[in-house]
N, C-alpha and C positions, 0 to 999 in steps of 0.2 A: 218708418218703412212702409206702412200701409198706404199712406198718402202718395209716396213716390211710386209704388206699384200701380195704384189706381191712375195716377197721371200718365204713366208710361202706357198703360192699357188704352187709355183714352186717346193718347197721341197716336198710337198705332191703329186705332179703330177696330180693335178686336174685343171679344168678350172675355171676362174673367174665366169662364168655363172653357173657352177655346184655349186660352193660355195654359190652364191647368192640364188639359189633355195633351198639349204640345210638349209638356215636360214630364209626361207619364204619371200624372197625379189625378185623382178623382176631383171633380169640382168641389165636392163636399169637404174633402181633406184640405184642399187648397184654401177654401174659405176659412176653415178652422185655423190654419197656420197663419193666414194673413191677419185674422182678428187677434191672435195671440202673439203675433210677430215672432214666430219661432222658426223661421227659415234658416237653414244652415248656409254657410258661405257657398258651398257647392250648389245648393238649390238656387241661391241668388244669381250665381253665374249662369245656371241653366235657364232661369227666367230671362236674363239679359240676352242670352243667345237666341232664345225663342222669339224675342222681340226685335232681333237684329241690332242689338246694342251691346255695350260692354258694361260690366259692373265693376266699379272701382271703389274700394274701401280703404281709407287712409286716416291716419292721425296727423292733423296739421297743427303745429304749435304757433303761438303768437309771433315768434321770430321767423316764421316761414318754413321751418323744418317740417318735412313730410316723412312719415314712417309708415 
């Protein structure tokens, strides 16, 4: 997840601190959560919204089934 968030930040051309503030989190707390990979699903959706994207989490099985 850390790599995905960093790639998304780079793609959008904003700083990690700016993203943290956009979702109402301190840059320090955001940095801790990104290092520990402890974002909740709601936080991941908020990150996506702040980036102008959508967050999709699914389980995809070898037979193509998605849950």
